mmCIF file of the C-alpha atoms, coordinates in Angstrom:
data_MODEL
# 
_entry.id   MODEL 
# 
loop_
_atom_site.group_PDB 
_atom_site.id 
_atom_site.type_symbol 
_atom_site.label_atom_id 
_atom_site.label_alt_id 
_atom_site.label_comp_id 
_atom_site.label_asym_id 
_atom_site.label_entity_id 
_atom_site.label_seq_id 
_atom_site.pdbx_PDB_ins_code 
_atom_site.Cartn_x 
_atom_site.Cartn_y 
_atom_site.Cartn_z 
_atom_site.occupancy 
_atom_site.B_iso_or_equiv 
_atom_site.pdbx_formal_charge 
_atom_site.auth_seq_id 
_atom_site.auth_comp_id 
_atom_site.auth_asym_id 
_atom_site.auth_atom_id 
_atom_site.pdbx_PDB_model_num 
ATOM 1   C CA . MET A 1 1   ? 5.980   7.567   -27.439 1.00 0.00 ? 1   MET A CA 1 
ATOM 2   C CA . THR A 1 2   ? 7.305   5.073   -24.830 1.00 0.00 ? 2   THR A CA 1 
ATOM 3   C CA . PRO A 1 3   ? 4.509   3.203   -22.777 1.00 0.00 ? 3   PRO A CA 1 
ATOM 4   C CA . ARG A 1 4   ? 4.395   3.896   -19.252 1.00 0.00 ? 4   ARG A CA 1 
ATOM 5   C CA . ARG A 1 5   ? 5.419   0.981   -16.916 1.00 0.00 ? 5   ARG A CA 1 
ATOM 6   C CA . PRO A 1 6   ? 2.788   -0.392  -14.695 1.00 0.00 ? 6   PRO A CA 1 
ATOM 7   C CA . ILE A 1 7   ? 2.299   0.883   -11.144 1.00 0.00 ? 7   ILE A CA 1 
ATOM 8   C CA . ARG A 1 8   ? 4.127   -1.508  -8.830  1.00 0.00 ? 8   ARG A CA 1 
ATOM 9   C CA . VAL A 1 9   ? 1.930   -2.563  -5.868  1.00 0.00 ? 9   VAL A CA 1 
ATOM 10  C CA . LEU A 1 10  ? 2.787   -4.492  -2.792  1.00 0.00 ? 10  LEU A CA 1 
ATOM 11  C CA . LEU A 1 11  ? -0.252  -6.131  -1.003  1.00 0.00 ? 11  LEU A CA 1 
ATOM 12  C CA . VAL A 1 12  ? -0.161  -6.530  2.774   1.00 0.00 ? 12  VAL A CA 1 
ATOM 13  C CA . ASP A 1 13  ? -2.647  -8.437  4.638   1.00 0.00 ? 13  ASP A CA 1 
ATOM 14  C CA . ASP A 1 14  ? -2.512  -11.238 7.157   1.00 0.00 ? 14  ASP A CA 1 
ATOM 15  C CA . SER A 1 15  ? -5.272  -13.109 5.277   1.00 0.00 ? 15  SER A CA 1 
ATOM 16  C CA . ALA A 1 16  ? -3.987  -14.910 2.188   1.00 0.00 ? 16  ALA A CA 1 
ATOM 17  C CA . ASP A 1 17  ? -7.533  -14.987 0.904   1.00 0.00 ? 17  ASP A CA 1 
ATOM 18  C CA . GLN A 1 18  ? -7.834  -11.291 1.059   1.00 0.00 ? 18  GLN A CA 1 
ATOM 19  C CA . ARG A 1 19  ? -4.348  -10.796 -0.670  1.00 0.00 ? 19  ARG A CA 1 
ATOM 20  C CA . GLU A 1 20  ? -5.377  -13.163 -3.409  1.00 0.00 ? 20  GLU A CA 1 
ATOM 21  C CA . GLY A 1 21  ? -8.760  -11.271 -3.855  1.00 0.00 ? 21  GLY A CA 1 
ATOM 22  C CA . PHE A 1 22  ? -6.924  -7.963  -4.301  1.00 0.00 ? 22  PHE A CA 1 
ATOM 23  C CA . ARG A 1 23  ? -4.228  -9.464  -6.489  1.00 0.00 ? 23  ARG A CA 1 
ATOM 24  C CA . MET A 1 24  ? -7.061  -10.656 -8.974  1.00 0.00 ? 24  MET A CA 1 
ATOM 25  C CA . LEU A 1 25  ? -8.716  -7.442  -8.793  1.00 0.00 ? 25  LEU A CA 1 
ATOM 26  C CA . LEU A 1 26  ? -5.674  -5.290  -9.427  1.00 0.00 ? 26  LEU A CA 1 
ATOM 27  C CA . GLY A 1 27  ? -4.519  -7.859  -12.031 1.00 0.00 ? 27  GLY A CA 1 
ATOM 28  C CA . SER A 1 28  ? -7.688  -6.914  -14.181 1.00 0.00 ? 28  SER A CA 1 
ATOM 29  C CA . GLN A 1 29  ? -5.974  -3.508  -14.750 1.00 0.00 ? 29  GLN A CA 1 
ATOM 30  C CA . PRO A 1 30  ? -3.199  -3.246  -17.290 1.00 0.00 ? 30  PRO A CA 1 
ATOM 31  C CA . ASP A 1 31  ? -1.418  -0.427  -15.568 1.00 0.00 ? 31  ASP A CA 1 
ATOM 32  C CA . LEU A 1 32  ? -1.372  -2.041  -11.998 1.00 0.00 ? 32  LEU A CA 1 
ATOM 33  C CA . GLU A 1 33  ? 1.187   -4.720  -11.256 1.00 0.00 ? 33  GLU A CA 1 
ATOM 34  C CA . VAL A 1 34  ? 1.207   -6.768  -7.968  1.00 0.00 ? 34  VAL A CA 1 
ATOM 35  C CA . VAL A 1 35  ? 5.033   -7.188  -7.526  1.00 0.00 ? 35  VAL A CA 1 
ATOM 36  C CA . ALA A 1 36  ? 4.905   -8.937  -4.066  1.00 0.00 ? 36  ALA A CA 1 
ATOM 37  C CA . GLN A 1 37  ? 2.664   -9.779  -1.098  1.00 0.00 ? 37  GLN A CA 1 
ATOM 38  C CA . ALA A 1 38  ? 3.306   -9.864  2.689   1.00 0.00 ? 38  ALA A CA 1 
ATOM 39  C CA . GLY A 1 39  ? 1.524   -11.146 5.724   1.00 0.00 ? 39  GLY A CA 1 
ATOM 40  C CA . ASP A 1 40  ? 2.270   -8.222  7.987   1.00 0.00 ? 40  ASP A CA 1 
ATOM 41  C CA . GLY A 1 41  ? 4.101   -5.026  8.270   1.00 0.00 ? 41  GLY A CA 1 
ATOM 42  C CA . ALA A 1 42  ? 7.455   -6.449  9.289   1.00 0.00 ? 42  ALA A CA 1 
ATOM 43  C CA . GLN A 1 43  ? 7.512   -8.630  6.181   1.00 0.00 ? 43  GLN A CA 1 
ATOM 44  C CA . ALA A 1 44  ? 6.352   -5.751  4.063   1.00 0.00 ? 44  ALA A CA 1 
ATOM 45  C CA . LEU A 1 45  ? 9.413   -3.679  5.359   1.00 0.00 ? 45  LEU A CA 1 
ATOM 46  C CA . GLY A 1 46  ? 11.701  -6.474  4.409   1.00 0.00 ? 46  GLY A CA 1 
ATOM 47  C CA . ILE A 1 47  ? 10.346  -6.466  0.901   1.00 0.00 ? 47  ILE A CA 1 
ATOM 48  C CA . LEU A 1 48  ? 10.562  -2.830  0.501   1.00 0.00 ? 48  LEU A CA 1 
ATOM 49  C CA . ARG A 1 49  ? 14.177  -2.735  1.478   1.00 0.00 ? 49  ARG A CA 1 
ATOM 50  C CA . ARG A 1 50  ? 14.879  -4.918  -1.542  1.00 0.00 ? 50  ARG A CA 1 
ATOM 51  C CA . GLU A 1 51  ? 12.130  -3.958  -4.053  1.00 0.00 ? 51  GLU A CA 1 
ATOM 52  C CA . HIS A 1 52  ? 11.062  -0.642  -5.410  1.00 0.00 ? 52  HIS A CA 1 
ATOM 53  C CA . VAL A 1 53  ? 7.294   -0.393  -4.990  1.00 0.00 ? 53  VAL A CA 1 
ATOM 54  C CA . ASP A 1 54  ? 5.056   2.660   -6.035  1.00 0.00 ? 54  ASP A CA 1 
ATOM 55  C CA . VAL A 1 55  ? 1.991   1.859   -3.813  1.00 0.00 ? 55  VAL A CA 1 
ATOM 56  C CA . VAL A 1 56  ? 1.602   -0.284  -0.654  1.00 0.00 ? 56  VAL A CA 1 
ATOM 57  C CA . LEU A 1 57  ? -1.856  -1.497  -0.107  1.00 0.00 ? 57  LEU A CA 1 
ATOM 58  C CA . MET A 1 58  ? -2.070  -2.503  3.426   1.00 0.00 ? 58  MET A CA 1 
ATOM 59  C CA . ASP A 1 59  ? -4.412  -3.747  6.028   1.00 0.00 ? 59  ASP A CA 1 
ATOM 60  C CA . VAL A 1 60  ? -4.747  -1.716  9.124   1.00 0.00 ? 60  VAL A CA 1 
ATOM 61  C CA . GLN A 1 61  ? -5.459  -4.680  11.494  1.00 0.00 ? 61  GLN A CA 1 
ATOM 62  C CA . MET A 1 62  ? -2.665  -7.274  11.319  1.00 0.00 ? 62  MET A CA 1 
ATOM 63  C CA . PRO A 1 63  ? -0.777  -9.241  14.187  1.00 0.00 ? 63  PRO A CA 1 
ATOM 64  C CA . ARG A 1 64  ? 2.811   -8.467  14.971  1.00 0.00 ? 64  ARG A CA 1 
ATOM 65  C CA . VAL A 1 65  ? 3.121   -5.095  13.096  1.00 0.00 ? 65  VAL A CA 1 
ATOM 66  C CA . ASN A 1 66  ? -0.089  -3.553  12.259  1.00 0.00 ? 66  ASN A CA 1 
ATOM 67  C CA . GLY A 1 67  ? -0.643  -1.230  9.157   1.00 0.00 ? 67  GLY A CA 1 
ATOM 68  C CA . LEU A 1 68  ? -0.457  1.976   11.075  1.00 0.00 ? 68  LEU A CA 1 
ATOM 69  C CA . VAL A 1 69  ? 2.867   1.361   12.797  1.00 0.00 ? 69  VAL A CA 1 
ATOM 70  C CA . ALA A 1 70  ? 4.209   -0.306  9.536   1.00 0.00 ? 70  ALA A CA 1 
ATOM 71  C CA . ALA A 1 71  ? 3.299   2.643   7.571   1.00 0.00 ? 71  ALA A CA 1 
ATOM 72  C CA . GLY A 1 72  ? 5.374   4.967   9.749   1.00 0.00 ? 72  GLY A CA 1 
ATOM 73  C CA . ARG A 1 73  ? 8.332   2.489   9.839   1.00 0.00 ? 73  ARG A CA 1 
ATOM 74  C CA . ILE A 1 74  ? 8.372   2.240   6.037   1.00 0.00 ? 74  ILE A CA 1 
ATOM 75  C CA . LEU A 1 75  ? 8.183   5.888   5.198   1.00 0.00 ? 75  LEU A CA 1 
ATOM 76  C CA . ALA A 1 76  ? 11.126  6.646   7.777   1.00 0.00 ? 76  ALA A CA 1 
ATOM 77  C CA . ASP A 1 77  ? 13.299  3.741   6.765   1.00 0.00 ? 77  ASP A CA 1 
ATOM 78  C CA . PRO A 1 78  ? 16.399  5.089   5.041   1.00 0.00 ? 78  PRO A CA 1 
ATOM 79  C CA . GLN A 1 79  ? 16.981  1.743   3.206   1.00 0.00 ? 79  GLN A CA 1 
ATOM 80  C CA . VAL A 1 80  ? 13.469  2.039   1.724   1.00 0.00 ? 80  VAL A CA 1 
ATOM 81  C CA . ARG A 1 81  ? 14.070  5.737   0.657   1.00 0.00 ? 81  ARG A CA 1 
ATOM 82  C CA . GLY A 1 82  ? 17.466  4.685   -0.853  1.00 0.00 ? 82  GLY A CA 1 
ATOM 83  C CA . LEU A 1 83  ? 15.672  2.726   -3.463  1.00 0.00 ? 83  LEU A CA 1 
ATOM 84  C CA . GLY A 1 84  ? 14.174  5.831   -4.844  1.00 0.00 ? 84  GLY A CA 1 
ATOM 85  C CA . ARG A 1 85  ? 10.906  7.739   -3.942  1.00 0.00 ? 85  ARG A CA 1 
ATOM 86  C CA . ALA A 1 86  ? 9.243   6.220   -0.980  1.00 0.00 ? 86  ALA A CA 1 
ATOM 87  C CA . PRO A 1 87  ? 6.012   4.304   -1.820  1.00 0.00 ? 87  PRO A CA 1 
ATOM 88  C CA . ARG A 1 88  ? 2.672   5.720   -1.288  1.00 0.00 ? 88  ARG A CA 1 
ATOM 89  C CA . ILE A 1 89  ? 0.653   3.865   1.426   1.00 0.00 ? 89  ILE A CA 1 
ATOM 90  C CA . VAL A 1 90  ? -3.050  3.091   1.169   1.00 0.00 ? 90  VAL A CA 1 
ATOM 91  C CA . LEU A 1 91  ? -4.404  1.630   4.390   1.00 0.00 ? 91  LEU A CA 1 
ATOM 92  C CA . LEU A 1 92  ? -7.515  -0.577  4.278   1.00 0.00 ? 92  LEU A CA 1 
ATOM 93  C CA . ALA A 1 93  ? -9.874  -1.247  7.218   1.00 0.00 ? 93  ALA A CA 1 
ATOM 94  C CA . THR A 1 94  ? -12.954 -3.463  7.621   1.00 0.00 ? 94  THR A CA 1 
ATOM 95  C CA . VAL A 1 95  ? -14.620 -1.181  10.315  1.00 0.00 ? 95  VAL A CA 1 
ATOM 96  C CA . ASP A 1 96  ? -14.244 2.293   11.868  1.00 0.00 ? 96  ASP A CA 1 
ATOM 97  C CA . VAL A 1 97  ? -12.186 3.986   9.177   1.00 0.00 ? 97  VAL A CA 1 
ATOM 98  C CA . ASP A 1 98  ? -12.858 7.344   10.860  1.00 0.00 ? 98  ASP A CA 1 
ATOM 99  C CA . ASP A 1 99  ? -11.311 5.997   14.178  1.00 0.00 ? 99  ASP A CA 1 
ATOM 100 C CA . HIS A 1 100 ? -8.048  5.319   12.209  1.00 0.00 ? 100 HIS A CA 1 
ATOM 101 C CA . VAL A 1 101 ? -7.840  8.648   10.264  1.00 0.00 ? 101 VAL A CA 1 
ATOM 102 C CA . PRO A 1 102 ? -5.733  10.697  12.780  1.00 0.00 ? 102 PRO A CA 1 
ATOM 103 C CA . ALA A 1 103 ? -3.289  7.728   13.382  1.00 0.00 ? 103 ALA A CA 1 
ATOM 104 C CA . ALA A 1 104 ? -3.241  7.221   9.446   1.00 0.00 ? 104 ALA A CA 1 
ATOM 105 C CA . ALA A 1 105 ? -2.342  10.870  9.027   1.00 0.00 ? 105 ALA A CA 1 
ATOM 106 C CA . VAL A 1 106 ? 0.442   10.761  11.444  1.00 0.00 ? 106 VAL A CA 1 
ATOM 107 C CA . SER A 1 107 ? 1.929   7.577   9.852   1.00 0.00 ? 107 SER A CA 1 
ATOM 108 C CA . GLY A 1 108 ? 2.206   9.375   6.622   1.00 0.00 ? 108 GLY A CA 1 
ATOM 109 C CA . ALA A 1 109 ? -0.295  7.095   4.825   1.00 0.00 ? 109 ALA A CA 1 
ATOM 110 C CA . TYR A 1 110 ? -1.744  8.713   1.597   1.00 0.00 ? 110 TYR A CA 1 
ATOM 111 C CA . ALA A 1 111 ? -5.308  7.390   2.010   1.00 0.00 ? 111 ALA A CA 1 
ATOM 112 C CA . ILE A 1 112 ? -7.292  5.018   4.225   1.00 0.00 ? 112 ILE A CA 1 
ATOM 113 C CA . LEU A 1 113 ? -10.351 3.120   2.688   1.00 0.00 ? 113 LEU A CA 1 
ATOM 114 C CA . TYR A 1 114 ? -12.839 0.468   3.655   1.00 0.00 ? 114 TYR A CA 1 
ATOM 115 C CA . LYS A 1 115 ? -11.837 -2.935  2.366   1.00 0.00 ? 115 LYS A CA 1 
ATOM 116 C CA . ASP A 1 116 ? -15.184 -3.240  0.505   1.00 0.00 ? 116 ASP A CA 1 
ATOM 117 C CA . VAL A 1 117 ? -14.474 -0.006  -1.451  1.00 0.00 ? 117 VAL A CA 1 
ATOM 118 C CA . ASP A 1 118 ? -15.770 -0.267  -5.028  1.00 0.00 ? 118 ASP A CA 1 
ATOM 119 C CA . PRO A 1 119 ? -13.238 -1.473  -7.523  1.00 0.00 ? 119 PRO A CA 1 
ATOM 120 C CA . GLU A 1 120 ? -13.154 1.641   -9.578  1.00 0.00 ? 120 GLU A CA 1 
ATOM 121 C CA . SER A 1 121 ? -12.617 3.903   -6.544  1.00 0.00 ? 121 SER A CA 1 
ATOM 122 C CA . LEU A 1 122 ? -9.765  1.553   -5.420  1.00 0.00 ? 122 LEU A CA 1 
ATOM 123 C CA . PHE A 1 123 ? -8.131  1.841   -8.837  1.00 0.00 ? 123 PHE A CA 1 
ATOM 124 C CA . THR A 1 124 ? -8.476  5.679   -8.845  1.00 0.00 ? 124 THR A CA 1 
ATOM 125 C CA . VAL A 1 125 ? -6.848  5.936   -5.354  1.00 0.00 ? 125 VAL A CA 1 
ATOM 126 C CA . ILE A 1 126 ? -3.957  3.689   -6.237  1.00 0.00 ? 126 ILE A CA 1 
ATOM 127 C CA . ARG A 1 127 ? -3.442  5.740   -9.528  1.00 0.00 ? 127 ARG A CA 1 
ATOM 128 C CA . GLU A 1 128 ? -3.561  9.037   -7.710  1.00 0.00 ? 128 GLU A CA 1 
ATOM 129 C CA . ALA A 1 129 ? -1.186  7.854   -4.857  1.00 0.00 ? 129 ALA A CA 1 
ATOM 130 C CA . ALA A 1 130 ? 1.382   6.716   -7.400  1.00 0.00 ? 130 ALA A CA 1 
ATOM 131 C CA . ALA A 1 131 ? 1.073   10.086  -9.231  1.00 0.00 ? 131 ALA A CA 1 
ATOM 132 C CA . PHE A 1 132 ? 1.321   12.179  -6.036  1.00 0.00 ? 132 PHE A CA 1 
ATOM 133 C CA . ARG A 1 133 ? 4.576   13.890  -5.642  1.00 0.00 ? 133 ARG A CA 1 
ATOM 134 C CA . GLY A 1 134 ? 3.959   15.571  -2.262  1.00 0.00 ? 134 GLY A CA 1 
ATOM 135 C CA . ASP A 1 135 ? 7.214   16.787  -0.430  1.00 0.00 ? 135 ASP A CA 1 
ATOM 136 C CA . ASP A 1 136 ? 9.528   13.972  -1.378  1.00 0.00 ? 136 ASP A CA 1 
# 
């Protein structure tokens, strides 16, 4: 039996400390691999045009291009889709997740969570997002 490859994750947050915290947390799981990091949605799109990623873990509130706008751009980008299945996007918010749900749904995000979600729930959502087939 061939071992499954790790789930490839892109971390997107304007806070380097937040990215590092999530990198360390995800690095504790043998089936999750952080392959790149970006400081905003525009940088994320550039990375995704070159690098296949399974799941994008992205902050909602960022300067330049926020997570909601970036999610829509990423999922609509033909260059990203040209690398294979479009990545699933899990958005993270510090406050008012309910206020962002409609926009997250319109953007095509798989899920939106609070940043202080417990680790096991975060791991579960990332794994479910990577496994989700949807309509692509």
